[in-house]
C-alpha positions as CSV (number, residue, x, y, z in Angstrom):
1,M,-13.9,-83.5,-91.3
2,R,-11.9,-86.0,-88.7
3,A,-10.3,-89.2,-90.1
4,S,-12.1,-92.1,-89.4
5,T,-10.7,-94.0,-86.2
6,L,-11.9,-97.5,-87.0
7,P,-9.2,-100.3,-87.1
8,L,-7.9,-101.7,-90.5
9,M,-9.0,-105.2,-91.6
10,L,-7.1,-107.2,-93.1
11,P,-8.1,-110.5,-95.1
12,V,-8.5,-113.5,-93.4
13,A,-6.6,-116.6,-94.7
14,A,-9.3,-119.2,-95.5
15,A,-9.3,-122.7,-93.2
16,D,-8.2,-125.1,-95.8
17,D,-4.8,-122.6,-96.4
18,D,-1.8,-124.4,-96.1
19,S,0.1,-120.8,-94.7
20,S,-2.1,-120.9,-91.2
21,I,-0.6,-119.5,-88.4
22,D,-1.2,-122.7,-86.3
23,D,1.2,-124.6,-88.7
24,C,4.4,-122.4,-87.0
25,D,3.4,-121.8,-83.5
26,G,6.0,-124.6,-82.2
27,D,3.6,-126.8,-80.7
28,Q,4.2,-130.0,-82.7
29,P,5.9,-132.4,-81.1
30,K,9.8,-132.8,-81.2
31,G,10.7,-135.7,-79.2
32,P,12.1,-136.0,-75.6
33,K,13.9,-132.6,-74.3
34,R,17.7,-133.3,-73.5
35,P,18.4,-133.8,-69.9
36,R,20.4,-130.4,-68.9
37,T,24.3,-130.6,-68.2
38,I,25.5,-130.4,-64.9
39,L,29.1,-129.1,-64.7
40,T,31.5,-130.2,-62.4
41,T,33.6,-127.7,-60.0
42,S,36.6,-128.7,-62.0
43,Q,34.6,-128.1,-65.4
44,R,33.5,-124.7,-64.6
45,R,36.9,-123.4,-63.1
46,K,38.5,-124.6,-66.5
47,F,35.6,-122.8,-68.7
48,K,35.8,-119.9,-66.5
49,A,39.9,-119.3,-66.5
50,S,39.2,-119.6,-70.2
51,F,36.3,-116.8,-70.4
52,E,38.9,-114.6,-68.5
53,V,41.4,-114.6,-71.4
54,N,38.9,-114.8,-74.0
55,S,35.4,-114.5,-73.9
56,K,34.8,-116.4,-77.7
57,P,37.2,-118.6,-77.9
58,C,38.5,-120.3,-81.2
59,R,37.6,-123.4,-82.4
60,K,40.7,-125.4,-81.5
61,V,40.3,-123.6,-78.1
62,R,36.6,-124.9,-77.9
63,E,38.0,-128.2,-79.1
64,T,41.0,-128.5,-76.5
65,L,38.3,-127.5,-73.5
66,A,36.2,-130.1,-74.8
67,A,39.0,-133.0,-74.5
68,E,40.0,-131.9,-71.4
69,T,36.3,-131.6,-69.7
70,G,34.8,-134.1,-71.5
71,L,32.1,-132.6,-73.0
72,S,30.9,-132.1,-76.4
73,V,32.2,-128.7,-78.5
74,R,28.5,-127.7,-78.5
75,V,28.0,-127.7,-74.8
76,V,31.6,-125.5,-74.8
77,Q,30.1,-123.4,-77.5
78,V,26.9,-122.4,-75.7
79,W,28.4,-121.8,-72.2
80,F,30.6,-119.1,-73.7
81,Q,27.9,-117.8,-75.4
82,N,25.2,-118.0,-71.9
83,Q,28.7,-116.0,-70.3
84,R,28.8,-113.7,-72.5
85,A,24.9,-113.3,-72.5
86,K,25.0,-113.1,-68.8
87,V,28.0,-110.5,-68.6
88,M,26.0,-108.2,-70.9
89,M,23.4,-108.3,-68.5
90,H,24.6,-107.2,-65.8
91,V,26.2,-104.6,-67.6
92,D,23.3,-103.5,-68.6
93,I,21.7,-103.4,-65.4
94,Y,25.3,-101.8,-63.8
95,A,24.8,-99.1,-66.4
96,R,20.5,-98.6,-65.8
97,V,21.6,-98.4,-61.8
98,E,24.3,-95.8,-62.7
99,A,21.6,-93.9,-64.3
100,I,19.5,-93.8,-62.2
101,T,22.2,-92.9,-58.6
102,H,23.5,-90.2,-61.0
103,T,20.6,-88.0,-62.7
104,G,17.7,-89.5,-60.4
105,I,15.4,-90.5,-63.6
106,Y,14.9,-93.9,-64.3
107,P,16.4,-94.1,-68.2
108,G,12.8,-95.7,-69.1
109,A,11.2,-92.5,-68.4
110,W,12.1,-90.1,-70.8
């Protein structure tokens, strides 16, 4: 005989239970959003020049860049994090294009 293909039913929390999923969805107001930091051309150049030397600068380098640019250390840190993510994204896209051109098969099709 075949096994049943009915979906597995899990218990549902009671409405007055404090562990409600709705409490964790992040819809609670957290106050006004901070406006985006717009970098000047000179700030961007300093960051890019430093990034070419080292994509993961130490705290002292981040503090120096923050002092030179007039931005907070946190803004400098986030810029470097975003740049590293951007580089990795481009590397991934390049690898996929290379795989397609050399094999003719899209990597996700395996």
